[in-house]
One Martini backbone bead per residue (centre of mass of N, CA, C, O) as a GRO file, in nm:
protein
  113
    1UNK     BB    1   0.058   0.061  -0.025
    2UNK     BB    2   0.297   0.258   0.001
    3UNK     BB    3   0.407   0.220  -0.290
    4UNK     BB    4   0.135   0.299  -0.440
    5UNK     BB    5   0.110   0.582  -0.307
    6UNK     BB    6   0.379   0.683  -0.417
    7UNK     BB    7   0.329   0.631  -0.719
    8UNK     BB    8   0.040   0.778  -0.756
    9UNK     BB    9  -0.014   0.978  -0.544
   10UNK     BB   10  -0.231   1.232  -0.417
   11UNK     BB   11  -0.481   1.183  -0.627
   12UNK     BB   12  -0.489   0.898  -0.498
   13UNK     BB   13  -0.719   0.709  -0.310
   14UNK     BB   14  -0.637   0.441  -0.080
   15UNK     BB   15  -0.819   0.229   0.027
   16UNK     BB   16  -0.826  -0.063   0.222
   17UNK     BB   17  -0.949  -0.250  -0.008
   18UNK     BB   18  -0.687  -0.241  -0.199
   19UNK     BB   19  -0.497  -0.440  -0.047
   20UNK     BB   20  -0.659  -0.695  -0.230
   21UNK     BB   21  -0.678  -0.642  -0.539
   22UNK     BB   22  -0.470  -0.836  -0.665
   23UNK     BB   23  -0.660  -1.108  -0.610
   24UNK     BB   24  -0.863  -1.028  -0.866
   25UNK     BB   25  -0.631  -1.114  -1.060
   26UNK     BB   26  -0.606  -1.393  -1.225
   27UNK     BB   27  -0.312  -1.392  -1.357
   28UNK     BB   28  -0.154  -1.390  -1.080
   29UNK     BB   29  -0.261  -1.694  -0.989
   30UNK     BB   30  -0.385  -1.889  -1.268
   31UNK     BB   31  -0.118  -1.785  -1.467
   32UNK     BB   32   0.155  -1.882  -1.503
   33UNK     BB   33   0.374  -1.644  -1.658
   34UNK     BB   34   0.205  -1.407  -1.777
   35UNK     BB   35   0.374  -1.163  -1.691
   36UNK     BB   36   0.648  -1.231  -1.816
   37UNK     BB   37   0.570  -1.116  -2.098
   38UNK     BB   38   0.603  -0.815  -2.014
   39UNK     BB   39   0.901  -0.830  -1.945
   40UNK     BB   40   1.006  -0.935  -2.204
   41UNK     BB   41   0.894  -0.717  -2.395
   42UNK     BB   42   1.028  -0.483  -2.263
   43UNK     BB   43   1.319  -0.579  -2.282
   44UNK     BB   44   1.324  -0.618  -2.588
   45UNK     BB   45   1.268  -0.328  -2.672
   46UNK     BB   46   1.510  -0.209  -2.523
   47UNK     BB   47   1.725  -0.381  -2.681
   48UNK     BB   48   1.651  -0.274  -2.954
   49UNK     BB   49   1.712   0.024  -2.892
   50UNK     BB   50   2.004  -0.014  -2.824
   51UNK     BB   51   2.082  -0.134  -3.101
   52UNK     BB   52   2.012   0.125  -3.254
   53UNK     BB   53   2.199   0.320  -3.107
   54UNK     BB   54   2.455   0.170  -3.185
   55UNK     BB   55   2.318   0.067  -3.500
   56UNK     BB   56   2.129   0.224  -3.723
   57UNK     BB   57   2.231   0.083  -3.954
   58UNK     BB   58   1.990  -0.134  -4.089
   59UNK     BB   59   1.759  -0.161  -3.870
   60UNK     BB   60   1.498  -0.134  -4.020
   61UNK     BB   61   1.513  -0.387  -4.212
   62UNK     BB   62   1.543  -0.590  -3.974
   63UNK     BB   63   1.266  -0.503  -3.831
   64UNK     BB   64   1.079  -0.564  -4.064
   65UNK     BB   65   1.164  -0.868  -4.091
   66UNK     BB   66   1.055  -0.940  -3.810
   67UNK     BB   67   0.761  -0.858  -3.863
   68UNK     BB   68   0.713  -1.045  -4.100
   69UNK     BB   69   0.756  -1.319  -3.950
   70UNK     BB   70   0.630  -1.316  -3.685
   71UNK     BB   71   0.549  -1.652  -3.568
   72UNK     BB   72   0.770  -1.829  -3.752
   73UNK     BB   73   0.973  -1.751  -3.523
   74UNK     BB   74   1.200  -1.757  -3.290
   75UNK     BB   75   1.361  -1.534  -3.094
   76UNK     BB   76   1.648  -1.629  -3.174
   77UNK     BB   77   1.608  -1.561  -3.484
   78UNK     BB   78   1.503  -1.268  -3.473
   79UNK     BB   79   1.761  -1.157  -3.305
   80UNK     BB   80   2.022  -1.222  -3.443
   81UNK     BB   81   2.062  -0.966  -3.643
   82UNK     BB   82   2.109  -0.781  -3.357
   83UNK     BB   83   2.283  -0.940  -3.145
   84UNK     BB   84   2.047  -1.096  -2.980
   85UNK     BB   85   2.024  -1.296  -2.659
   86UNK     BB   86   1.776  -1.405  -2.440
   87UNK     BB   87   1.974  -1.624  -2.289
   88UNK     BB   88   2.142  -1.386  -2.205
   89UNK     BB   89   2.214  -1.166  -1.949
   90UNK     BB   90   2.271  -0.914  -2.148
   91UNK     BB   91   1.986  -0.870  -2.232
   92UNK     BB   92   1.877  -0.770  -1.952
   93UNK     BB   93   2.087  -0.552  -1.902
   94UNK     BB   94   2.022  -0.379  -2.149
   95UNK     BB   95   1.718  -0.329  -2.091
   96UNK     BB   96   1.762  -0.209  -1.801
   97UNK     BB   97   1.949   0.027  -1.884
   98UNK     BB   98   1.739   0.200  -2.013
   99UNK     BB   99   1.568   0.246  -1.760
  100UNK     BB  100   1.809   0.367  -1.592
  101UNK     BB  101   1.847   0.611  -1.782
  102UNK     BB  102   1.560   0.727  -1.739
  103UNK     BB  103   1.584   0.771  -1.451
  104UNK     BB  104   1.823   0.955  -1.441
  105UNK     BB  105   1.691   1.169  -1.608
  106UNK     BB  106   1.486   1.242  -1.407
  107UNK     BB  107   1.656   1.317  -1.171
  108UNK     BB  108   1.799   1.545  -1.308
  109UNK     BB  109   1.552   1.718  -1.357
  110UNK     BB  110   1.488   1.751  -1.054
  111UNK     BB  111   1.752   1.885  -0.978
  112UNK     BB  112   1.723   2.136  -1.195
  113UNK     BB  113   1.470   2.287  -1.053
   0.00000   0.00000   0.00000
């Protein structure tokens, strides 16, 4: 409740009944690994963005090829042209570093106020 109050800010009043709200969301309890897809997707997008920042030349064509492939290839094959391997810890570190840099940027903006 404390973390939710802090993250939502003073505009949102969390009454005591909210304390158990998470238990009403079926995929938190009845569908193991459902939420994992969100974390993977976010990390994937961030890692692709980092790959773009590192080497923008040719990125667009590789990205369009990846989208054209749709669900016909597994992620290992889809990401290989970008030099990304989701089975390696570096994938997660790269994706999380994008978020970390955004947080650093927000902190810096707050300091400069």
